[in-house]
MIROKOL-444503 format. One record per residue (C-alpha): chain; x, y, z. Coordinates in steps of 0.001 Angstrom, whole numbers, plus 524288, in hexadecimal, padded with zeros to 5 digits. Layout:
BEGIN
@c=A&xx=X&yy=Y&zz=Z
...
This chain:
BEGIN
@c=A&xx=EAC72&yy=840DB&zz=6BA57
@c=A&xx=EBAD7&yy=83F18&zz=6B6A7
@c=A&xx=EC424&yy=834FD&zz=6BC96
@c=A&xx=ECC26&yy=83AA8&zz=6C7DC
@c=A&xx=EDA41&yy=83A69&zz=6C49E
@c=A&xx=EE1AC&yy=82F9E&zz=6CE1A
@c=A&xx=EED07&yy=83359&zz=6D5C9
@c=A&xx=EF950&yy=829BE&zz=6D1B8
@c=A&xx=EFBE3&yy=820B6&zz=6DD9A
@c=A&xx=F0A32&yy=81BC6&zz=6E0CF
@c=A&xx=F0F87&yy=8113D&zz=6E902
@c=A&xx=F19CF&yy=818BE&zz=6F0D7
@c=A&xx=F1DD0&yy=80E58&zz=6FA83
@c=A&xx=F1CE2&yy=7FF64&zz=6FC55
@c=A&xx=F201C&yy=7F539&zz=706CE
@c=A&xx=F1E0B&yy=7E87B&zz=70A14
@c=A&xx=F217A&yy=7DCA4&zz=713F7
@c=A&xx=F27AA&yy=7D016&zz=71086
@c=A&xx=F1C3B&yy=7C64E&zz=70EAB
@c=A&xx=F1D14&yy=7BAB6&zz=7162A
@c=A&xx=F1695&yy=7AD2D&zz=719CF
@c=A&xx=F09E5&yy=7AFD0&zz=72236
@c=A&xx=F0F61&yy=7A9F6&zz=72EC8
@c=A&xx=F0AE6&yy=7B4E8&zz=73972
@c=A&xx=F18F5&yy=7BBC0&zz=738DF
@c=A&xx=F1482&yy=7C9CE&zz=73619
@c=A&xx=F06E0&yy=7CF7B&zz=73806
@c=A&xx=F00C2&yy=7DA03&zz=72EE9
@c=A&xx=F02ED&yy=7E5F8&zz=73677
@c=A&xx=F116E&yy=7E3FC&zz=735A4
@c=A&xx=F101F&yy=7E00A&zz=72711
@c=A&xx=F090F&yy=7EB67&zz=723EF
@c=A&xx=F1154&yy=7F4BB&zz=72C0D
@c=A&xx=F1D59&yy=7F02D&zz=724E3
@c=A&xx=F18C8&yy=7F18E&zz=716F4
@c=A&xx=F1243&yy=7FEA2&zz=71A48
@c=A&xx=F1E9A&yy=803AE&zz=72046
@c=A&xx=F266F&yy=7FF36&zz=714D5
@c=A&xx=F1E26&yy=80586&zz=70B8E
@c=A&xx=F1E50&yy=81367&zz=7121E
@c=A&xx=F2C7E&yy=812CB&zz=7138F
@c=A&xx=F2CFD&yy=80FC7&zz=704F9
@c=A&xx=F2493&yy=81B30&zz=70248
@c=A&xx=F2BD2&yy=8237C&zz=70B6A
@c=A&xx=F1F4D&yy=8295E&zz=71124
@c=A&xx=F199F&yy=8296C&zz=71F86
@c=A&xx=F0D5F&yy=82221&zz=72347
@c=A&xx=F07E6&yy=83035&zz=7257B
@c=A&xx=F0797&yy=831DA&zz=71715
@c=A&xx=EFE19&yy=8270C&zz=714CD
@c=A&xx=EF018&yy=82A18&zz=71382
@c=A&xx=EEA41&yy=81E0A&zz=712D6
@c=A&xx=EEDF2&yy=80FD7&zz=716BF
@c=A&xx=EE8BF&yy=8035B&zz=70F09
@c=A&xx=EEB34&yy=7F5F4&zz=714AF
@c=A&xx=EE8A7&yy=7E959&zz=70C04
@c=A&xx=EE61F&yy=7DC8F&zz=712BD
@c=A&xx=EDD6D&yy=7D08D&zz=711FA
@c=A&xx=EDFCF&yy=7CA1F&zz=71E12
@c=A&xx=EDDC9&yy=7D1BD&zz=72B28
@c=A&xx=ED427&yy=7DA2F&zz=73309
@c=A&xx=ECE6F&yy=7E5D7&zz=72C39
@c=A&xx=ED77C&yy=7F0B8&zz=730D3
@c=A&xx=EE475&yy=7EA5A&zz=72FC4
@c=A&xx=EE92E&yy=7F5B3&zz=72721
@c=A&xx=EE7E6&yy=7FE30&zz=732A9
@c=A&xx=EEF36&yy=7F504&zz=73C66
@c=A&xx=EFA0F&yy=7F665&zz=731CA
@c=A&xx=EF8FD&yy=80479&zz=72E3A
@c=A&xx=EF82F&yy=80A1F&zz=73D08
@c=A&xx=F066A&yy=80613&zz=73ED1
@c=A&xx=F0AC9&yy=80F81&zz=73545
@c=A&xx=F038C&yy=81AD8&zz=73BC7
@c=A&xx=EF528&yy=81CE5&zz=7404C
@c=A&xx=EF1DB&yy=82845&zz=736CA
@c=A&xx=EE411&yy=824EA&zz=735F6
@c=A&xx=EE588&yy=82493&zz=7276D
@c=A&xx=EDAD9&yy=81BFD&zz=720F4
@c=A&xx=EDFD8&yy=80D3A&zz=71FC0
@c=A&xx=ED7EE&yy=8048B&zz=71689
@c=A&xx=ED832&yy=7F4E9&zz=718DB
@c=A&xx=ED5E0&yy=7EEA6&zz=70C88
@c=A&xx=ED51F&yy=7DF8F&zz=7065D
@c=A&xx=ED42B&yy=7DAC1&zz=6F960
@c=A&xx=ED911&yy=7CCA9&zz=6F959
@c=A&xx=EE69A&yy=7CAD3&zz=6F312
@c=A&xx=EE4B2&yy=7D86F&zz=6ED0E
@c=A&xx=EE51F&yy=7DF95&zz=6F9E8
@c=A&xx=EF1C9&yy=7E606&zz=6F8D0
@c=A&xx=EEEEE&yy=7EAD6&zz=6EA81
@c=A&xx=EE140&yy=7EEC7&zz=6EDDD
@c=A&xx=EE6C8&yy=7F6F1&zz=6F9DB
@c=A&xx=EF074&yy=7FDA8&zz=6EFC8
@c=A&xx=EE500&yy=80050&zz=6E6E2
@c=A&xx=EDD0A&yy=80696&zz=6F184
@c=A&xx=EE907&yy=80FC6&zz=6F495
@c=A&xx=EEB61&yy=813B0&zz=6E6FF
@c=A&xx=EDD6C&yy=81660&zz=6E52B
@c=A&xx=EDD47&yy=81F41&zz=6F0A1
@c=A&xx=EEA99&yy=8268F&zz=6EC50
@c=A&xx=EE4A7&yy=827AB&zz=6DE5F
@c=A&xx=ED7CC&yy=82D61&zz=6E2F7
@c=A&xx=EE01B&yy=83970&zz=6E865
@c=A&xx=EDAC9&yy=83738&zz=6F67B
@c=A&xx=EE8AA&yy=831BB&zz=6FBB9
@c=A&xx=EF6B9&yy=83390&zz=6F980
@c=A&xx=EFD04&yy=8281A&zz=70161
@c=A&xx=EF799&yy=81B24&zz=70414
@c=A&xx=EFE68&yy=81002&zz=70C2D
@c=A&xx=EF98D&yy=80245&zz=7079F
@c=A&xx=EFD9E&yy=7F5A1&zz=70FBB
@c=A&xx=EF9E2&yy=7E816&zz=70B8F
@c=A&xx=EFC82&yy=7DC84&zz=715C6
@c=A&xx=EF8BF&yy=7CFA1&zz=7196B
@c=A&xx=EFAF0&yy=7C648&zz=723CF
@c=A&xx=EF6D2&yy=7B8A2&zz=71EBE
@c=A&xx=EF595&yy=7AACA&zz=72455
@c=A&xx=EFD6F&yy=79E85&zz=71F48
@c=A&xx=EF8CA&yy=79623&zz=713FF
@c=A&xx=EEDD6&yy=79899&zz=709FB
@c=A&xx=EE4D8&yy=7A48A&zz=70B5F
@c=A&xx=ED897&yy=7A176&zz=713A6
@c=A&xx=ECBB3&yy=7A75D&zz=71530
@c=A&xx=ECAEC&yy=7AFE1&zz=7207D
@c=A&xx=EBC73&yy=7B04E&zz=72137
@c=A&xx=EB3A2&yy=7A3FF&zz=72082
@c=A&xx=EA66E&yy=7AA0C&zz=7243D
@c=A&xx=EA445&yy=7B1C0&zz=71759
@c=A&xx=EA5D5&yy=7B2E4&zz=70910
@c=A&xx=EB432&yy=7B1F3&zz=702E7
@c=A&xx=EB47C&yy=7BDA4&zz=6F80A
@c=A&xx=EBBB2&yy=7B1B8&zz=6F019
@c=A&xx=EB035&yy=7A923&zz=6F273
@c=A&xx=EA9E0&yy=7AAF2&zz=6E47A
@c=A&xx=EB56D&yy=7AA15&zz=6DD5E
@c=A&xx=EB9E6&yy=79E74&zz=6E4A9
@c=A&xx=EAC8E&yy=796CE&zz=6E235
@c=A&xx=EAE75&yy=79A8C&zz=6D3FE
@c=A&xx=EBC55&yy=7941E&zz=6D370
@c=A&xx=EB6BC&yy=78848&zz=6DA6C
@c=A&xx=EABFD&yy=7868E&zz=6D104
@c=A&xx=EB5D2&yy=7879D&zz=6C633
@c=A&xx=EC0BD&yy=77EA5&zz=6CCAF
@c=A&xx=EBA7C&yy=77814&zz=6D7CA
@c=A&xx=EBE2F&yy=7792B&zz=6E689
@c=A&xx=ECCBB&yy=775D4&zz=6E97B
@c=A&xx=ED531&yy=77589&zz=6F654
@c=A&xx=EDEE4&yy=77FC1&zz=6F785
@c=A&xx=EDF61&yy=78D56&zz=6F8FD
@c=A&xx=ED521&yy=79558&zz=6F1C8
@c=A&xx=EDD7E&yy=79FC7&zz=6EC0F
@c=A&xx=EE78F&yy=795BD&zz=6E55F
@c=A&xx=EDB46&yy=78F95&zz=6E032
@c=A&xx=ED63E&yy=79B7D&zz=6D982
@c=A&xx=EE38A&yy=79E65&zz=6D331
@c=A&xx=EE769&yy=79059&zz=6D03D
@c=A&xx=EDA50&yy=78EE1&zz=6C8CE
@c=A&xx=EDE80&yy=79AE2&zz=6C0FF
@c=A&xx=EEAEF&yy=79558&zz=6BD9C
@c=A&xx=EE468&yy=788D6&zz=6BAB6
@c=A&xx=EDBDE&yy=78FD2&zz=6B070
@c=A&xx=EE763&yy=7965A&zz=6AB6A
@c=A&xx=EEEAD&yy=78A0A&zz=6A899
@c=A&xx=EE302&yy=78379&zz=6A270
@c=A&xx=EDF6B&yy=78F56&zz=699BD
@c=A&xx=EED4E&yy=793D0&zz=695D8
@c=A&xx=EF6C3&yy=78920&zz=698BD
@c=A&xx=EFE1E&yy=78ED2&zz=6A425
@c=A&xx=F04DA&yy=7840D&zz=6AC04
@c=A&xx=F07AB&yy=78190&zz=6BA54
@c=A&xx=F15E3&yy=7851C&zz=6B7EE
@c=A&xx=F10F6&yy=792D1&zz=6B348
@c=A&xx=F0B0F&yy=7963E&zz=6C11A
@c=A&xx=F1695&yy=7904A&zz=6C712
@c=A&xx=F2032&yy=798F5&zz=6BE56
@c=A&xx=F1884&yy=7A581&zz=6C395
@c=A&xx=F1AC3&yy=7A10F&zz=6D231
@c=A&xx=F2989&yy=79D1A&zz=6CEAF
@c=A&xx=F2B58&yy=7AC1E&zz=6CA1A
@c=A&xx=F2471&yy=7B14F&zz=6D5F4
@c=A&xx=F2CAE&yy=7A9FD&zz=6DF58
@c=A&xx=F3881&yy=7ADFB&zz=6D782
@c=A&xx=F35BA&yy=7BC7C&zz=6D73D
@c=A&xx=F32B3&yy=7BB58&zz=6E78E
@c=A&xx=F4062&yy=7B89E&zz=6EA63
@c=A&xx=F442E&yy=7C653&zz=6E812
@c=A&xx=F38CD&yy=7CCFA&zz=6F035
@c=A&xx=F3CBF&yy=7CE20&zz=6FE2C
@c=A&xx=F2E27&yy=7CF4F&zz=702CE
@c=A&xx=F29E9&yy=7C1C3&zz=6FC04
@c=A&xx=F25A7&yy=7B686&zz=70439
@c=A&xx=F2CEA&yy=7AD12&zz=6FC54
@c=A&xx=F3991&yy=7B052&zz=6F612
@c=A&xx=F3D8A&yy=7A2B0&zz=6F046
@c=A&xx=F3DA5&yy=79F37&zz=6E236
@c=A&xx=F37B4&yy=79207&zz=6DE35
@c=A&xx=F3917&yy=789C8&zz=6D1AE
@c=A&xx=F2E67&yy=786D2&zz=6C94B
@c=A&xx=F2E6E&yy=77920&zz=6CD2A
@c=A&xx=F2DD0&yy=77CCC&zz=6DC04
@c=A&xx=F233E&yy=7853B&zz=6D921
@c=A&xx=F1A58&yy=77AF0&zz=6D18C
@c=A&xx=F1DD6&yy=7715C&zz=6DCCA
@c=A&xx=F1A8C&yy=77859&zz=6E831
@c=A&xx=F0CD2&yy=7747A&zz=6EF76
@c=A&xx=F01B1&yy=774B5&zz=6E636
@c=A&xx=EF7F9&yy=77F03&zz=6E9FE
@c=A&xx=EEE0D&yy=77F4A&zz=6E07E
@c=A&xx=EF187&yy=77B1A&zz=6D2F7
@c=A&xx=EF954&yy=78089&zz=6CC29
@c=A&xx=EFD35&yy=788B5&zz=6D7DE
@c=A&xx=F076A&yy=7831E&zz=6DFE7
@c=A&xx=F0C07&yy=78A2C&zz=6ED45
@c=A&xx=F1626&yy=7927D&zz=6E865
@c=A&xx=F0CDF&yy=798C8&zz=6DE18
@c=A&xx=F0422&yy=79CEB&zz=6E9A5
@c=A&xx=F067E&yy=7A9BE&zz=6EFFD
@c=A&xx=F078E&yy=7A777&zz=6FE72
@c=A&xx=F00A1&yy=7ACF0&zz=70972
@c=A&xx=F090B&yy=7B916&zz=710E4
@c=A&xx=F0A69&yy=7C35F&zz=71A68
@c=A&xx=F0F44&yy=7D11E&zz=71691
@c=A&xx=F0C6B&yy=7DEA6&zz=712D3
@c=A&xx=F0E7A&yy=7E81F&zz=707C0
@c=A&xx=F0C48&yy=7F7DE&zz=706DD
@c=A&xx=F0C71&yy=801C9&zz=6FDDE
@c=A&xx=F0C06&yy=810FB&zz=6FF4F
@c=A&xx=F02DB&yy=815C5&zz=6F458
@c=A&xx=F03B8&yy=82615&zz=6F217
@c=A&xx=EFEAE&yy=83040&zz=6E97C
@c=A&xx=F050E&yy=837EB&zz=6DDBF
@c=A&xx=F04EC&yy=842D0&zz=6E790
@c=A&xx=F0B18&yy=83C54&zz=6F357
@c=A&xx=F15E7&yy=83718&zz=6EA85
@c=A&xx=F17F9&yy=844FE&zz=6E462
@c=A&xx=F1775&yy=84C00&zz=6F0E7
@c=A&xx=F1D27&yy=84207&zz=6FB17
@c=A&xx=F2591&yy=83894&zz=6F3D5
@c=A&xx=F2AF2&yy=83DB7&zz=6E6E7
@c=A&xx=F386F&yy=83925&zz=6EB70
@c=A&xx=F31DF&yy=82A2C&zz=6E9E4
@c=A&xx=F2C3A&yy=82B99&zz=6DCAF
@c=A&xx=F350C&yy=821F6&zz=6D8E1
@c=A&xx=F3007&yy=817F5&zz=6E1C4
@c=A&xx=F21C3&yy=81B71&zz=6DF87
@c=A&xx=F1A5B&yy=811AE&zz=6D770
@c=A&xx=F0D59&yy=8179E&zz=6D1B7
@c=A&xx=F00F1&yy=80E5B&zz=6D118
@c=A&xx=EFE8C&yy=811AA&zz=6C392
@c=A&xx=EF2F1&yy=807D2&zz=6C133
@c=A&xx=EEADA&yy=7FF58&zz=6CABA
@c=A&xx=EDE88&yy=7F7D0&zz=6C968
@c=A&xx=ED6B1&yy=7F01F&zz=6D474
@c=A&xx=ECDC9&yy=7E608&zz=6CE0C
@c=A&xx=EC37F&yy=7DC06&zz=6D345
@c=A&xx=EBDC8&yy=7D0C0&zz=6CCD8
@c=A&xx=EB2F7&yy=7D17A&zz=6C23B
@c=A&xx=EA838&yy=7C9C1&zz=6BF62
@c=A&xx=EB233&yy=7C202&zz=6B7BD
@c=A&xx=EB628&yy=7BB09&zz=6C40B
@c=A&xx=EAA24&yy=7B38C&zz=6C4EF
@c=A&xx=EA839&yy=7B137&zz=6B698
@c=A&xx=EAC65&yy=7A3F1&zz=6B91D
@c=A&xx=EB585&yy=799C4&zz=6B24F
@c=A&xx=EC2DD&yy=79F9F&zz=6B41F
@c=A&xx=ECC1A&yy=79D20&zz=6C07C
@c=A&xx=ED411&yy=7A7F6&zz=6BAC8
@c=A&xx=EC9CC&yy=7B240&zz=6BD0D
@c=A&xx=EC71E&yy=7AE4F&zz=6CA2D
@c=A&xx=ED574&yy=7B2C5&zz=6CD32
@c=A&xx=ED4A8&yy=7C100&zz=6CA27
@c=A&xx=ED913&yy=7C1F1&zz=6BC2A
@c=A&xx=ECE22&yy=7C9C9&zz=6B73F
@c=A&xx=ECF16&yy=7D4CD&zz=6C196
@c=A&xx=EDE07&yy=7D40D&zz=6BED9
@c=A&xx=EDBC3&yy=7D664&zz=6B144
@c=A&xx=ED2A4&yy=7E2BF&zz=6B428
@c=A&xx=EDC1D&yy=7E859&zz=6BE98
@c=A&xx=EE868&yy=7E774&zz=6B5A0
@c=A&xx=EE197&yy=7EE1B&zz=6AA2C
@c=A&xx=EDC2F&yy=7F936&zz=6B389
@c=A&xx=EEA6A&yy=7FB07&zz=6BAC2
@c=A&xx=EF15B&yy=7FABE&zz=6AE04
@c=A&xx=EE7F4&yy=8045F&zz=6A7C2
@c=A&xx=EE8CA&yy=80E04&zz=6B29F
@c=A&xx=EF735&yy=80C8D&zz=6B27F
@c=A&xx=EF760&yy=80FB0&zz=6A4C2
@c=A&xx=F00FF&yy=804EC&zz=6A10A
@c=A&xx=F00B5&yy=7F65A&zz=69C76
@c=A&xx=F070F&yy=7E938&zz=6A08A
@c=A&xx=F11B4&yy=7EB1D&zz=696F7
@c=A&xx=F1713&yy=7F480&zz=6A029
@c=A&xx=F1597&yy=7EC1B&zz=6AC58
@c=A&xx=F22DC&yy=7E56B&zz=6AEE5
@c=A&xx=F2046&yy=7E097&zz=6BD2E
@c=A&xx=F1479&yy=7DBB9&zz=6C417
@c=A&xx=F0FD3&yy=7D6B8&zz=6D0F0
@c=A&xx=F04A4&yy=7CDA9&zz=6CEB0
@c=A&xx=EFC3C&yy=7C668&zz=6D8DB
@c=A&xx=F0165&yy=7B860&zz=6D6C1
@c=A&xx=EFA29&yy=7B2A8&zz=6E2F7
@c=A&xx=EFC88&yy=7A69D&zz=6DAFD
@c=A&xx=F04FA&yy=7A2C3&zz=6CF21
@c=A&xx=EF819&yy=7A14A&zz=6C73F
@c=A&xx=EF283&yy=7ADED&zz=6C9A2
@c=A&xx=EFF5C&yy=7B3D9&zz=6C4E3
@c=A&xx=EFE45&yy=7ACB4&zz=6B823
@c=A&xx=EEF8D&yy=7B07A&zz=6B53A
@c=A&xx=EF17C&yy=7BF03&zz=6BA9E
@c=A&xx=EFD2C&yy=7C04F&zz=6B0C2
@c=A&xx=EF1CA&yy=7BF0D&zz=6A5FF
@c=A&xx=EE7FE&yy=7C6E4&zz=6AD41
@c=A&xx=EF1FB&yy=7D1DB&zz=6AFA2
@c=A&xx=EF404&yy=7D1FC&zz=6A143
@c=A&xx=F0358&yy=7CE73&zz=6A15A
@c=A&xx=F008E&yy=7C1E2&zz=6993E
@c=A&xx=EF5F2&yy=7BF3A&zz=68DFD
@c=A&xx=EEA2E&yy=7B691&zz=690E5
@c=A&xx=EEDDC&yy=7A8E6&zz=694BC
@c=A&xx=EFC72&yy=7AAAA&zz=692CA
@c=A&xx=F01E7&yy=7AEE1&zz=6A1A6
@c=A&xx=F07D2&yy=7A202&zz=6A251
@c=A&xx=F1015&yy=7A50A&zz=695DE
@c=A&xx=F1408&yy=7B14B&zz=69CA1
@c=A&xx=F18B9&yy=7A9C1&zz=6A932
@c=A&xx=F1FFD&yy=7A03D&zz=69F6C
@c=A&xx=F280E&yy=7AA9C&zz=69993
@c=A&xx=F2C82&yy=7B0AE&zz=6A635
@c=A&xx=F2442&yy=7BC5C&zz=6A41F
@c=A&xx=F2108&yy=7BEFB&zz=6B26C
@c=A&xx=F2ED5&yy=7C0D5&zz=6B7E4
@c=A&xx=F3AA0&yy=7C8E4&zz=6B4EA
@c=A&xx=F3E84&yy=7C97B&zz=6A72B
@c=A&xx=F301B&yy=7C5FF&zz=6A350
@c=A&xx=F23CF&yy=7CEED&zz=69F10
@c=A&xx=F2158&yy=7D279&zz=6AD55
@c=A&xx=F26C6&yy=7CEDD&zz=6BB2A
@c=A&xx=F1BBE&yy=7CA24&zz=6C254
@c=A&xx=F1C8A&yy=7CA76&zz=6D16F
@c=A&xx=F2A8C&yy=7CE39&zz=6D311
@c=A&xx=F2876&yy=7CE60&zz=6E134
@c=A&xx=F243C&yy=7BFED&zz=6E0E0
@c=A&xx=F1699&yy=7C1D7&zz=6E042
@c=A&xx=F0C66&yy=7BCED&zz=6E996
@c=A&xx=F11BD&yy=7AF50&zz=6E721
@c=A&xx=F1E19&yy=7B0F4&zz=6EE71
@c=A&xx=F1E75&yy=7BE47&zz=6F433
@c=A&xx=F12E1&yy=7BA2C&zz=6FC2B
@c=A&xx=F043E&yy=7BF8C&zz=6FC22
@c=A&xx=EFF02&yy=7C604&zz=708BB
@c=A&xx=EF25F&yy=7CA19&zz=702BF
@c=A&xx=EF264&yy=7D8B6&zz=70726
@c=A&xx=EFFBD&yy=7DA2B&zz=7057F
@c=A&xx=F01DB&yy=7D4FE&zz=6F69A
@c=A&xx=EFD3D&yy=7E0A3&zz=6EEA2
@c=A&xx=F05A7&yy=7E9C5&zz=6F662
@c=A&xx=F1245&yy=7E0E4&zz=6F4E6
@c=A&xx=F0E67&yy=7E02A&zz=6E5D6
@c=A&xx=F0FA7&yy=7EE93&zz=6E5DE
@c=A&xx=F1CAA&yy=7F00E&zz=6EDF7
@c=A&xx=F2393&yy=7E6DC&zz=6E3FA
@c=A&xx=F1E03&yy=7EE9A&zz=6D87B
@c=A&xx=F2185&yy=7FB72&zz=6DF0E
@c=A&xx=F3007&yy=7F643&zz=6E1AA
@c=A&xx=F3099&yy=7F0E8&zz=6D341
@c=A&xx=F2D5C&yy=7FE22&zz=6CD42
@c=A&xx=F36F4&yy=805C5&zz=6D673
@c=A&xx=F41AA&yy=7FCCD&zz=6D2C4
@c=A&xx=F42E5&yy=7F949&zz=6E108
@c=A&xx=F4048&yy=7EA93&zz=6DF58
@c=A&xx=F4DD6&yy=7E962&zz=6DAD4
@c=A&xx=F4FF5&yy=7DA96&zz=6DD1A
@c=A&xx=F44CD&yy=7D6DB&zz=6D4AF
@c=A&xx=F4261&yy=7E3B3&zz=6CC4C
@c=A&xx=F393D&yy=7E2A0&zz=6C092
@c=A&xx=F429B&yy=7ECAD&zz=6B895
@c=A&xx=F3C89&yy=7F637&zz=6AECA
@c=A&xx=F2F6F&yy=7F685&zz=6B47F
@c=A&xx=F26FF&yy=80275&zz=6B349
@c=A&xx=F1A43&yy=7FBDB&zz=6B796
@c=A&xx=F159D&yy=7F25A&zz=6C053
@c=A&xx=F0988&yy=7EB0E&zz=6C212
@c=A&xx=F02D5&yy=7E4D4&zz=6CF7E
@c=A&xx=EF8BD&yy=7DB25&zz=6CFB3
@c=A&xx=EF13D&yy=7D6A0&zz=6DBDF
@c=A&xx=EE5C8&yy=7CE49&zz=6DCDA
@c=A&xx=EDC08&yy=7C8E8&zz=6E756
@c=A&xx=ED170&yy=7BFE8&zz=6E45F
@c=A&xx=EC417&yy=7C364&zz=6E7CA
@c=A&xx=EC884&yy=7CC30&zz=6E201
@c=A&xx=ED1AA&yy=7D828&zz=6DEBC
@c=A&xx=EDC6F&yy=7DA6C&zz=6D478
@c=A&xx=EE54B&yy=7E633&zz=6D5E1
@c=A&xx=EEDFB&yy=7E92E&zz=6CB1B
@c=A&xx=EF85E&yy=7F4E1&zz=6CCBA
@c=A&xx=F00A1&yy=7FB53&zz=6C32A
@c=A&xx=F0E42&yy=802D4&zz=6C884
@c=A&xx=F15A9&yy=80C27&zz=6C28D
@c=A&xx=F2258&yy=81427&zz=6C918
@c=A&xx=F1D3E&yy=8216A&zz=6CC00
@c=A&xx=F28B8&yy=826A5&zz=6C4FC
@c=A&xx=F2578&yy=8211D&zz=6B8D7
@c=A&xx=F331C&yy=81906&zz=6B76B
@c=A&xx=F351E&yy=80AC6&zz=6B51A
@c=A&xx=F3B83&yy=8037C&zz=6C02B
@c=A&xx=F49BB&yy=80253&zz=6C22B
@c=A&xx=F51F1&yy=7FAD4&zz=6CC0B
@c=A&xx=F552A&yy=8039B&zz=6D84A
@c=A&xx=F5F9F&yy=7FED7&zz=6E1E7
@c=A&xx=F5D2B&yy=7FA74&zz=6EFDA
@c=A&xx=F6695&yy=8041B&zz=6F4A4
@c=A&xx=F5ED9&yy=80F25&zz=6EE80
@c=A&xx=F516B&yy=80B55&zz=6F2CE
@c=A&xx=F5724&yy=80A2F&zz=700A8
@c=A&xx=F5E3F&yy=81797&zz=7004D
@c=A&xx=F50EA&yy=81E62&zz=6FCD5
@c=A&xx=F4686&yy=8169A&zz=7031C
@c=A&xx=F41D8&yy=8182C&zz=710C9
@c=A&xx=F420F&yy=80906&zz=71227
@c=A&xx=F51E9&yy=808E3&zz=71083
@c=A&xx=F50E9&yy=7FCAF&zz=7077D
@c=A&xx=F4B0D&yy=7F85F&zz=6FB5E
@c=A&xx=F3E5F&yy=7F02F&zz=6FE2F
@c=A&xx=F3CDE&yy=7EA7A&zz=6F245
@c=A&xx=F47C9&yy=7E222&zz=6F4A0
@c=A&xx=F4807&yy=7E0E3&zz=7041F
@c=A&xx=F3D7F&yy=7DE1B&zz=70DCC
@c=A&xx=F40BF&yy=7E596&zz=71A8B
@c=A&xx=F3A29&yy=7E97C&zz=7276A
@c=A&xx=F3BC5&yy=7F5FA&zz=72C6B
@c=A&xx=F400C&yy=7FE4F&zz=73919
@c=A&xx=F375F&yy=806CA&zz=7419B
@c=A&xx=F3ED5&yy=8129E&zz=73CC0
@c=A&xx=F3B8D&yy=80FA9&zz=72ECA
@c=A&xx=F2C24&yy=80DE5&zz=7322E
@c=A&xx=F2C82&yy=81950&zz=73A57
@c=A&xx=F3096&yy=82138&zz=72DF7
@c=A&xx=F2332&yy=81E47&zz=72737
@c=A&xx=F19EB&yy=81C60&zz=73310
@c=A&xx=F10C7&yy=82754&zz=73640
@c=A&xx=F172A&yy=832C6&zz=73BEC
@c=A&xx=F0A9E&yy=837C2&zz=741FB
@c=A&xx=F01A0&yy=82C44&zz=74662
@c=A&xx=F0B52&yy=820EA&zz=7499C
@c=A&xx=F0574&yy=816EA&zz=75411
@c=A&xx=F0F49&yy=80CDD&zz=75955
@c=A&xx=F0449&yy=805B6&zz=75F43
@c=A&xx=EFF87&yy=802E7&zz=75238
@c=A&xx=F0CFA&yy=7FEF3&zz=74D17
@c=A&xx=F0DAC&yy=7F569&zz=75917
@c=A&xx=F19BA&yy=7ED5A&zz=756B9
@c=A&xx=F19D9&yy=7EC11&zz=7485C
@c=A&xx=F255D&yy=7F3B0&zz=74549
@c=A&xx=F2D49&yy=7EB6F&zz=750A1
@c=A&xx=F2880&yy=7DF57&zz=74912
@c=A&xx=F2E54&yy=7E48A&zz=73B61
@c=A&xx=F3AEE&yy=7E76F&zz=741AE
@c=A&xx=F3C95&yy=7DAD4&zz=74768
@c=A&xx=F3BF1&yy=7D553&zz=73A03
@c=A&xx=F4768&yy=7DE42&zz=735F0
């Protein structure tokens, strides 16, 4: 049987909240609602256009997605709840794209959100086997049990192995964090927006050598959203937005192979093998190569993870990722700008929202809207989202009009956008009138909305 031709899928609209410390200040219905309203305003659609909703989260009851989506309107569309560790947001995007590509749907709204607890990630279930139980046993067999956060141990051990094999230094990991924190100063959604010196990063509290506190992503509350549409929808309903639509040119979701348990390598325990396979598949589908990629959002939950993944993604040769860092090849003026958003280390890491936040950053970059941190001349962008347990999602994006990005002024964006401002450089709330423009016209339920809109307006 001949393979069925796939329908192109585009990101037409994106939205997100500020990522904040998890102090119980905002609950997930408000976070998800804000991100979703912003994404629909950006896409200039109404919720009645949405045929399926996909919610991504890790912490919460099984139908938290419905609690968020019902606020837009109770239209009885399918709402799917999904979780895939730290790759949840991108896994939700993968599901939306697959639905669009099949020809079954023309418009899907994806929302990733998380309300977390302060401090290190803790086990929520103590009466059953953990998904990472076997990989943790293997790690402890190799390196012995140790105090401290298990995730920091996974990635810290990978960093130690890279140092032993290839000559990387503690300063190389700290330099990655220094760059991430510097980038985040220009991202209005970032949890941390302060620049640190290399020495400050090295001297911050040690979590698990070589990882100090400023090299570790924090727990966060936040949400991100994207409207994914078909070619048919774009041509019929939004041809005037072709310049802002971004093609999901290639995408691959990979899980672990037997190599995970082959033993003997801390690097293989943190997703490098599935990353290699995911990036190869995504680039192949997009019919491009890393040579074209000028901007990348990479899953830097720890600085050590970014270093080993630079090699796994193919940006550096074997054992030479630290040389790339030393040359300045991961920031402006170098080979590729990695995490212009500040990455997980400084932007924050609300697990279910991370993949959507990465998507939003790259969409704004390719549109030319991220004009306070623009990677100029970018035609192709690459997103990498990783979860232990495990899943790796790599997505390759291109502009729908096939052009290279160019800086767009804030006034021009404000004049044509339903948001009325440039969301890439300003993090704002919205009034009831704005939300009313995109909430369902046929199936609104004020009881489902409750006091969410009032809470958002109170923050203006």
